[in-house]
N, C-alpha and C positions, 0 to 999 in steps of 0.2 A: 431473387424474389422468393420469399418463403410463403408456404401455405399456412393460413391461419390469420386471426385478427389481432391487431395491436390496438390497445386502448390508450388513448391520450386523455388523461383527466387533468383539467386545467381550470384556473380561475382568471386566465388572462386571454380574453377573446382577441386582443390586438396581436398576440403572438401565435395563437393556435393554428391559424391558416398556414403559415410558413412551416411550422413544426410538423403539422399533419402532412403537408406535401412532402416533406423530407422522409417522414416515416413510411409513406406509401411506396417509397422505393425499396422498402424492406418487406412490407406485407400490407394487407388490407388494414386501413386505419379507421377507427371509430372514435369520435371526440365526445367526451362526456364532462359533466360538471361536478361540483362537490355534492350535489344531491343524489349521486349514483350510490346505490346500496349493494350492487354486485350480485344480487340474488338471481337475476334473470340472465346473467352472462355466463356462458360456458367457460371452458378452459382456454384463456387467450394465449397468444404466442408470447406476449410480453406487455408490460405496462410502462408508460412514461408518466410520471407525476410532476406536473408543472403548477404546484400549489404553494401558497403562502402558509407555512406550517404554524404561524402564530395565530391563525384563524381557527376557532373551534370547529367550524363546519369541515375544514380541510382535514383536521385530525380525526374527526368522526368518520369521514369517508375512507381514509386510509386504514383506520382500525377495522372497519368492516371488510376492506379488501384483504387485510392480513388474516383475519379470522376465516374468510371464505376460502382462501387458497393455502392455508397453513400446511406445511409438510410437503408442498409441491415445489419442484425446482423451477419457479416462475421468475424470470428476469424482471426486476422492477428498477427502472432508472429514476432516481430522485433528483430533480433540479432544485438547487438551493439558492435562495436569494442572498444569503450570507453564508459563505463556506467556512464557518467557525467550528471548532471541535464540538461545542454544544449542539449546534445545528446538525452536524454530522451524526452525532449519537442519537438525536431526536429522530432524524430520518431513518436511521437503521432500526430504531425501536418500532417504527411504523411499517417496517417491511422492505425498505429499500435495500437492494442487493448491490447497487452501484450508485454513487452520488457524484454529480457534476455541478459546477456553478451555473446559475440560470442564464448567464451571459454567453455560454458556449453556443456557437452557431448551430442551427437546426441540423445541418448535415453531419456535424460531429456527434450530436445526440443520436441520430439515426445510425451512424457507424458504430457507436458504443453498444447500442441495442442489438444491432446485427451481429456484432462480435459475441455478445452474450448468448444470443439464440444459436449461433453457429456451433458453439461449444457446449450447448446444453446436453446433458446426458443424465438419465434418471438417477444414477448413483454418483459417478465421478464429478459431475458438475455440482451436484448438491454438496459433496464433500469440500470442493474448492470454495464455493460461495460461503459455506459455513466456516471454513478455515480462515478465509480472509475477514469475514465478519467478526469472528471471535478474536483474532489477532488485532484487528482494527480497533475493537472496543478496548482491549487491553492497552494498546498503544495510545489512543486518544486520551484515555483516562490518565495514563502516566504523564503524558506531555502537559495536560491541563493542570495536574497536581504540581509538576515541576515549575510551570509558568506562574502559578499562584503562590509558590513557596510553601505549599502544603506538604505534609509527610507523604513520602512515596510508599505505595502499597504494592509490593512486588508479587503478592499472592494473585492479583488480577493477571499479571503477566504469566504466571505459572499456568493459569487456566487456558491460556491461548497456545501453549506449546504443542500439545498432542494434536489439536486441530491443524496446525501448520504442517507437522510431519505427516499426518494421515493424508492431508490434501495433496501434498507434493508426491507422496509415495503412491497413492491410489489414483489421483487425478492427473498427475504429470506436471513437471515443471513448466512446460509451455503454457498450459491452461492457467496455472497460478500466475505466471507473468502477465498473460493477456488480461486476466481479471484485475490485477493490481494496476496495470497501466491505464485503466479507465478512470482511476482516481486522480484528481487534479492537484490536491495538496502535496507540495513537493516533499516535505519531511515525512509525511505519512506514507506516500508512495515509496520513497527511497528505503525507509526502514522495513517495509513489507517485502520489497524486492530483495533486500539483503538477507532477510530472514528466510525467504524461500530458497534463495541460492545456497545459504548455509545448510538448510535442511537437505537439499539435493547433494551437496558436497559431502556432508557427513554420512549420508546413506551410501554414496558411492565408495567412500573410504572404509565402510564397514564398521563405523563406530558402534560401540555398545550403546544401548538405549539411554543409559544415564548420561553418557558423554554427548550423545546427540542432543539431549534436552539442554545441557549446559551450554553447548555451542550455539544452538538456536536462540536460547534465552539471551545470551550476550549479543547476538546479532540483532535481535528485535529492539533492544534498548540502547544500542551502541551510540546513537545520536541524541540521547535524551538532553544533552547539554544545549542543543539548538533551541530548546524551549526558552532559554534565557538570552538568545540573540535578538537584537531589535528587528522587528518585522520588515522595515524598509531594506535592511541588509539581507535578511533571510529569504525574502521573496523578490529580491531584485531580479528583473529579467535581463540576462546577459552577464558579462564579466564584471567582477568586483574590482574596484580600484585598490591600490596598496593598503590604504587605511582600513577600508572595509574588509579586505582579506585578513588583516591582522585581528580585527574583531571576530570574524568568523572562525578563525583558528583557535579562539579561546574555548570553543564549544567542547573540545575533548576533555580539557581539565575541568570545565564547569560540570560536565556530565559526571565525572568521577566524584567531584565534591557533592553533587546532588544525591547520588546514590549512597555515598559514605555517610552523609548527614542523615539519610533516611534509614540507616541501620543495615545497609547491604554488607554482607560479610564474605560473599563468595569472591575469592581472589581472582578467579578466572574472568568473571564478569567485570570486576573493577579494572583489571589489566586491559581487557578488550576495549572498554569504554574510554579509558585514558590514552591508549596507545595505538588505536586502529589507523592512525595516520603516520606511524613510525615506519621507516624504511631501513633495509639491511645495511645500506651504505651510510647511515647516520644523517641523511638529509631530511628526515621527517620531523614531526612535532607531536607533542609539546616538549619532549625531553631529549630529543636528538639521540635516541637509542640506536645501537648498531650491532650487527653480528649476532652473537649468542644471547645478547641482552634482549633481543626481540623474541618473544615466546612463540611456540608453535601455534597457539590459538590466534595470536595477532597475525602471524604469517598467513594463516588460512583466511581469517576474516578480512584482511586488507585486500586480498584478491577479489573476494565477493563484493566488497565495498566499491572498489574501482570499476569493476565490470558493471555493477548496477548503475553507477553514476554515468558511465559512458552510454548505456543503452536506455536511459530514462527518456520518457516522452514529455516534452514541455511545449507550451504554446509558442515559445520563441525559438525553438530549435528542433530539428528532426532528430530522431534517435539514431545512434550509430548502429549499423548492422552488426550482428553477433560475430561474424567472421572478422570484421574490422576491429571490433573491440578486443577480440582475442589477440589480434596482431599487435595492438597497443600493449597489452599485458606482456606478451612475449618480447617486446622491445624494451622493457624496463629492466635491462640487464644490471645486476648488482643491487637493485632496489627490492626486487621480489625474488623468491626462491624458484628457479626455473623448473625444477622437478614438480613442485606443487602447481605451478601455472599449467604445465602439461597435463597433470592429472585433472585439474579443474576443467580444462578444455574437453576432456573425455566425459566428465561428469555432466556437463551441460549440453553436449552435442545431441 
């Protein structure tokens, strides 16, 4: 139980009682409506917004909230009626630091808020929240452009790189992972996890600044091809069947084609996007590369990618503990470079 007031701003009276009850397990909860102007409320512990963002009164309320607490490390959980990239960007622009689908159980909302509050720090938390937000904006924009067949604008990705590296270096990998894990969208969460792990790995390895940027850049966009995978397959809860797996496996080559068509010229990025599922023994895809044909960048990124996939949090499965995930990596003899796996384990410990 935390000291301080949690504000639940809602336009759904039918849900507010259960949600407020769950939030009261975290701290004192006050329920307000869209007519709240925030002028009489001091610094709250956190905010939960359960509003329909297509309504002007909801937007006006949240804009007043953002203006009132701008610059303060205030956790704001936004519950989205539709968890689309546009809705996510809209919520972020209105001050949400974490977004969850509106159907998430009240206890899960309370747990996400508690996690945010527990890790709030005047500087480090602000850096992590800012880093996730900036990287998330870049990523959602990139995926939306790829999905729509619009030209890819990699300059937006560039703007998200320093915030990622600063957040991981100053706020710590654990706080980055905890913040990203509260996001529900699978592709969004996965790419941000991989980017954070890549940042930590590159820092641990002592990469030069330019090399850190290139590696994190490749990590952030490595799954851009998933924007062209049918949503029933991409978002399927549970294991894919063989036909669905074949479709999913096209994402690596699709991502390469998307970036290439958009004018991407960085060979390291193109290599990472196309080959991040290749294995040293030739059992990977899409090109069945093996041995020396698998670049150092791909060897590093593949380790980050597999670890992120194992430890992700999904509604239909519990995350694998870090130690167990490292055991899986260590057991992939001949597929991953053992020396790099050992170094990665030290980097994320």
